[in-house]
Backbone bond lengths (Angstrom), bond angles and torsions (degrees), N, CA, C in turn:
res aa  C-N    CA-C-N  psi(-1)  N-CA   C-N-CA  omega(-1)  CA-C   N-CA-C  phi
1 M - - - 1.445 - - 1.533 111.59 -
2 V 1.327 116.12 -48.60 1.464 119.57 179.95 1.518 110.04 -62.19
3 M 1.350 116.72 -39.94 1.456 120.28 -178.84 1.524 110.95 -59.89
4 S 1.324 118.41 -45.22 1.457 120.46 -178.77 1.532 110.79 -67.68
5 C 1.325 117.12 -33.11 1.462 120.22 176.62 1.523 111.31 -66.99
6 V 1.317 117.03 -44.20 1.467 121.18 178.61 1.525 109.68 -63.21
7 A 1.325 117.34 -44.30 1.464 121.13 179.24 1.524 110.50 -60.60
8 Y 1.312 117.28 -43.36 1.466 121.46 -179.96 1.523 111.50 -62.81
9 V 1.312 116.25 -46.87 1.460 120.75 -177.93 1.525 110.83 -62.92
10 I 1.315 117.14 -43.01 1.468 120.29 179.86 1.520 110.57 -70.25
11 R 1.330 117.50 -43.14 1.468 121.96 -179.17 1.527 110.87 -60.96
12 M 1.302 117.06 -39.71 1.461 120.71 -178.50 1.530 111.97 -76.86
13 G 1.318 117.25 -4.36 1.456 120.58 177.57 1.517 113.31 78.17
14 I 1.335 116.59 14.47 1.455 120.10 -179.15 1.523 110.15 -69.76
15 M 1.321 116.17 -35.30 1.462 120.08 174.55 1.521 108.26 -149.32
16 S 1.293 115.98 154.86 1.456 120.08 175.67 1.522 108.66 -89.91
17 S 1.333 115.41 164.77 1.468 118.35 177.86 1.520 109.98 -63.57
18 K 1.317 117.10 -28.11 1.463 120.09 179.24 1.527 110.79 -69.68
19 S 1.317 117.25 -45.06 1.464 119.04 -179.54 1.521 111.92 -72.05
20 A 1.332 117.13 -21.95 1.467 120.25 178.50 1.520 110.85 -62.48
21 L 1.313 116.75 -26.34 1.460 119.83 -177.50 1.524 112.73 -111.35
22 N 1.317 117.72 16.79 1.463 120.56 177.18 1.521 112.23 -81.62
23 A 1.313 116.98 -14.32 1.465 120.72 178.15 1.520 109.15 -70.71
24 P 1.324 117.76 159.97 1.465 119.76 176.43 1.536 110.09 -56.64
25 E 1.310 115.48 140.22 1.461 121.03 -175.71 1.527 112.54 -55.24
26 E 1.325 117.09 -38.99 1.463 120.05 -179.85 1.526 111.36 -62.74
27 A 1.324 116.31 -31.19 1.460 120.65 -177.02 1.525 112.62 -75.84
28 I 1.318 117.13 -23.95 1.472 119.51 -177.79 1.525 112.88 -113.99
29 Q 1.320 117.73 7.40 1.465 120.26 -179.06 1.528 111.25 -59.13
30 F 1.322 117.84 -33.39 1.465 119.59 179.54 1.527 111.00 -64.77
31 I 1.325 117.63 -31.18 1.468 120.70 176.56 1.522 109.25 -73.25
32 I 1.322 116.50 -47.74 1.462 120.99 -179.17 1.518 110.95 -59.23
33 S 1.320 117.85 -42.28 1.470 120.12 -178.75 1.529 112.00 -66.22
34 E 1.317 118.05 -23.63 1.471 120.94 174.82 1.527 111.58 -68.25
35 F 1.325 116.44 -21.39 1.460 120.83 -179.51 1.527 112.75 -79.99
36 Y 1.339 117.30 -15.31 1.462 120.05 179.39 1.522 108.73 -58.01
37 D 1.302 116.82 138.04 1.472 125.10 -177.51 1.520 113.45 67.89
38 Q 1.327 117.93 9.64 1.455 121.09 177.58 1.525 111.70 -129.88
39 V 1.317 116.56 12.17 1.460 120.72 -175.09 1.526 111.50 -60.19
40 V 1.328 117.55 -40.81 1.466 120.30 -179.35 1.529 110.24 -64.67
41 T 1.309 116.61 -45.03 1.468 120.54 178.07 1.526 110.32 -60.55
42 L 1.310 116.69 -44.22 1.461 121.00 179.06 1.525 111.51 -64.94
43 S 1.304 116.72 -38.34 1.464 121.14 -178.03 1.517 112.52 -64.97
44 T 1.308 117.37 -25.35 1.467 120.60 -178.69 1.528 112.16 -97.77
45 H 1.306 117.49 3.96 1.462 122.09 179.79 1.530 109.31 -89.81
46 P 1.338 118.15 129.47 1.472 119.97 -175.17 1.523 115.05 -62.25
47 H 1.331 118.29 -27.35 1.463 119.61 -176.55 1.525 113.47 -102.90
48 V 1.313 117.95 -13.84 1.458 120.58 -174.42 1.533 112.31 -112.22
49 C 1.329 117.82 -13.33 1.468 119.63 -175.12 1.528 112.80 -56.49
50 H 1.316 117.04 -31.79 1.465 119.78 -179.35 1.521 112.64 -71.91
51 V 1.315 117.46 -20.36 1.461 120.64 179.30 1.524 110.31 -64.39
52 I 1.333 116.68 -36.73 1.469 120.43 178.19 1.531 109.45 -61.15
53 Q 1.313 117.19 -41.72 1.463 120.67 178.49 1.524 110.70 -64.55
54 R 1.336 117.12 -41.70 1.460 120.05 179.94 1.523 111.26 -65.68
55 I 1.336 117.02 -35.78 1.463 119.75 177.18 1.521 109.31 -61.25
56 Q 1.322 117.02 -43.64 1.467 120.46 179.56 1.522 110.98 -63.49
57 E 1.302 116.67 -36.29 1.466 120.38 -177.22 1.530 112.89 -76.86
58 H 1.320 117.19 -38.93 1.458 120.33 -168.89 1.520 115.55 -109.12
59 C 1.297 118.23 -14.61 1.460 120.39 -177.08 1.525 109.42 -88.70
60 S 1.316 115.83 122.10 1.468 119.67 -177.37 1.529 112.71 -94.08
61 D 1.314 117.29 -6.06 1.460 121.12 -179.30 1.534 110.09 -71.34
62 P 1.329 118.27 115.48 1.471 121.09 -177.48 1.530 112.75 -59.55
63 K 1.330 116.94 -34.80 1.468 120.14 179.13 1.531 110.54 -62.49
64 T 1.301 116.28 -46.09 1.465 120.61 179.13 1.518 110.66 -62.93
65 Q 1.321 116.98 -44.29 1.463 120.99 177.95 1.527 110.86 -57.41
66 R 1.340 116.68 -47.20 1.472 121.00 179.78 1.514 111.99 -61.12
67 I 1.323 116.52 -43.42 1.464 120.53 -178.63 1.522 110.53 -62.22
68 V 1.313 116.99 -48.07 1.465 120.93 -178.53 1.524 110.51 -62.66
69 I 1.320 117.33 -49.01 1.467 120.57 -179.41 1.520 110.61 -62.69
70 H 1.326 117.78 -44.05 1.460 121.57 179.98 1.528 111.14 -59.84
71 E 1.319 117.16 -45.36 1.459 119.93 -178.82 1.530 111.85 -65.41
72 V 1.318 117.25 -38.96 1.472 119.77 177.23 1.521 109.83 -66.14
73 L 1.329 117.02 -44.20 1.474 119.91 -178.36 1.521 112.39 -65.72
74 Q 1.327 117.68 -30.55 1.461 120.83 178.89 1.524 111.79 -65.35
75 S 1.324 117.22 -25.49 1.467 121.52 -178.13 1.526 111.33 -123.44
76 V 1.319 116.21 29.53 1.461 120.47 -172.50 1.528 112.74 -59.53
77 S 1.318 118.86 -38.71 1.470 120.93 -179.12 1.522 111.28 -63.60
78 M 1.318 116.38 -47.00 1.457 120.72 -179.46 1.531 111.34 -67.66
79 L 1.323 116.33 -45.52 1.459 119.86 -178.20 1.529 112.00 -66.30
80 A 1.314 117.64 -34.40 1.464 120.90 -179.84 1.527 111.21 -63.40
81 Q 1.312 116.88 -24.65 1.462 121.30 -179.21 1.527 112.94 -96.81
82 D 1.312 116.98 -5.54 1.459 121.23 -179.02 1.523 109.89 -85.56
83 Q 1.328 116.88 142.13 1.469 119.88 -176.31 1.522 113.50 -63.80
84 Y 1.319 118.51 -24.32 1.462 121.45 177.30 1.528 111.57 -107.40
85 G 1.314 116.67 -38.52 1.454 121.77 -178.06 1.513 113.43 -62.21
86 N 1.337 116.68 -28.39 1.465 118.79 -178.17 1.517 111.89 -63.01
87 Y 1.318 118.05 -27.78 1.460 120.28 178.10 1.534 111.25 -68.59
88 D 1.326 115.69 -38.19 1.461 119.06 177.59 1.524 110.72 -69.17
89 V 1.335 117.35 -36.35 1.467 120.72 176.64 1.525 109.30 -63.15
90 Q 1.321 117.04 -46.37 1.469 120.32 179.11 1.527 110.43 -58.67
91 H 1.298 115.62 -41.79 1.468 120.04 -178.92 1.524 110.94 -66.25
92 V 1.324 117.07 -41.63 1.478 120.85 177.47 1.523 109.27 -62.86
93 L 1.321 117.47 -41.90 1.466 120.66 -178.74 1.525 111.69 -59.60
94 E 1.319 116.29 -30.07 1.459 120.10 178.23 1.524 112.30 -74.02
95 H 1.348 117.39 -17.25 1.461 120.25 -172.60 1.529 115.28 -120.31
96 V 1.339 118.26 -2.36 1.467 118.87 -177.83 1.517 111.15 -75.43
97 K 1.306 114.65 156.41 1.460 121.53 177.05 1.525 108.92 -85.10
98 P 1.319 117.61 156.99 1.475 120.68 -176.63 1.530 114.26 -52.98
99 H 1.335 118.49 -38.55 1.461 119.35 -178.16 1.537 112.57 -68.89
100 E 1.330 117.50 -17.21 1.460 120.72 179.31 1.530 112.58 -83.50
101 W 1.317 116.93 -13.67 1.467 120.52 179.56 1.529 111.90 -64.17
102 S 1.326 117.26 -31.50 1.471 119.22 -178.99 1.521 110.64 -61.78
103 C 1.306 118.61 -35.32 1.456 122.81 177.73 1.538 109.67 -63.65
104 I 1.305 116.80 -38.66 1.457 121.34 -178.13 1.515 110.72 -72.72
105 T 1.307 118.07 -47.26 1.461 120.51 -177.48 1.518 112.43 -68.79
106 Y 1.348 116.94 -26.61 1.446 120.57 177.19 1.528 111.52 -67.51
107 K 1.329 115.91 -38.93 1.465 120.56 -177.75 1.501 110.43 -81.85
């Protein structure tokens, strides 16, 4: 439900993905937590894929960062070939730790 609301708001131009995450993190954590287990779906959505990148940039919660990166890495081959998902893969590649590279090169 939250995902479709976020997609609608961004698609209609009511807010950008950047402004969606300008609120204090505590105030939007309920939205971010709705994205757990849906990162791949969000990454392939034309209007919501940028939200995943903004979460990586602006969310300081290590748990959230791990969840997002883990979900992208689990589907890195598929997302790298997707017209929208590849942007999230590129963004994750800029932020992963050295030990996470083995997961990427293996796939």
